[in-house]
N, C-alpha and C positions, 0 to 999 in steps of 0.2 A: 399394386405393384405391376408394372408392365412386364410382358413376357420377355422383352429384349434385356431388361435390367436383370431378370432371373437367370437367363442364359449366360449373360456376362459373368454373374457371380459363380455359376457352376463351372464355367470355363476357367475362371481364376483358381477355383479349388482344384481343378484337374492339372493345371500347371504346377501347383504345389505338390499334388499327389505324385505326378510324374518324377519330380525331383527327389521326393522321398523314396520312391521305389528304386530309382537309379542309385541313390546313396546306399541303399540296402543290398545293391548288387543285382538288381533286376534289369533286363534289357526290355525297354518299353518300346512297343511297335504299334503302328497303325494296322488294322485288320487287312488292308490291301497289300501290306509289305511283310506279312507274317513269315518269319524264318525260325522255326522252333529249335534250330541248331545254333542260334546266335549266342547262346549261353545256357548255363544250367537252369536259370529262371527267366521265363519270358512272360511279360504282361501285355496282352493284346487288347488294345482299345476298341470299344464299340463292337464287340462280338455279337453276332445275330444268334439268338437262342431259338428254341423250338417254337412252333406256331402258338401264339397266345402268350409268349413269354417276353416278347420285345427284344431289346438289346441291352446287354449288360455293359456297364462302363469299362470294366476290365475283366478279362478271363486270364487266369493264372495257370501257367504250365511250369512244372518242374520235371527236368529230365524228359521232355517231350510228352508228358502226361498232364492232362487237365486235372488240377487239384483244388481250385478255388475261384472265387469271384470277389470283386470289389465293387460296391455301390458308392458312387461319388455324389456328394451333396454340397451345396454352397455353405461356406462358413456360417455358423450360427444356427444351422438346422439341427434340431435334436435327433441324434442318430438313432436313439432307441425307437423313434417313431417310424423308422424306415427298415427295421429288421425284416418285416414281412416281405419287403420288396427284394432284398438280397436273398432271402430264403427261397423266394420264387425262382430266382435266377439259378440258385444252387441246384434246384430240382428240375430246371427246364433246359436240359442239354438237347440239342438236336440229335436225331438218331445217327447222322453221319459221324459225329464225333464221340458219341457215348461209349463206343468200344475202346477209345483211346483215353477215357477218363477214369480217374480213380474215384469211386463212389463208396459211400457207406450208407447203408439203408436207403439207397436210391437217390442220394444227393451228394454233392461235393463236400468233402470234409472241412475245408477252410473257407469261412465267409467273413468278409470285412465290410464295414461301412466307414467311410472317411470323408472329411471336409477340408483336409489340408492343415487344420489346426487340431483336429481330434480324430482318433481312429479307434473303432471297436473291432474286436476279433472274437469269432466263435470257432472253437476247435471241436469239430464233430466227433472226435475220438474220445473226448471227456465223457465221463459217465453221466453227468448232467450238463450237457452242452448248453452254454449261454453266452451271450456277448459280454466281453470284458473290455475295459478300456486298456489300451496298450500305448506305449510311448513312441513306437516306431514300427514300421512293417518289418516282419522277420526276413532274414536272408533266405534265398532259395534253399541253401544247405540246411537251414534249420527246419524247414518244412519237409525236406527230403528225409531228415533224421527222424522226425515224428512218424512219417510214413513207414520207414524201416522198422522202428520200434513197434508200431502197430501190427505190422506183418509178422514180426518175430513173436509177439505175445499178444494175440487178438483179444484175449480175456482181460488183460490189463494193459491197454496200449499207451497210456499216458501216465505221467507223474501223479495226477489226481486220481486216476483209476487204481494205481498201485497202493495208494494210501486210503482209499475209501473202504467202507465195510463191504465184505463179500456178499 
């Protein structure tokens, strides 16, 4: 498969992901036009990470705080095979933005892999955080509520944590 065909496929996936994010209430912006006050949830495309971590497809901000990442892949790519890449981005914040980021155990709590037709989500607040298939991207307010709940009850920050064994 040529590199050009692969880039076109990933670009098509990003068009779908942009639409899905907008439908969920996110403001999608290019890195060069970042305005964190454009809405409660801002998804910044092609954000540069710390040295050795490359560029993440989307960096997610909720209420001007970095809370997550999205790794975009072409449709048909097994998303479970790229969880390592999105985890690397979740840990690879540049020092200049790390102070504005919400982290849990040194990484961003919300990690997504998406292809436009499939989306996986890892909630880092879950007691056994792992990727789960979701039907749509959550609204910024939903992630904000998860953060508020985690800050209010750090020992049991999510529904799963409340019902798991102590």
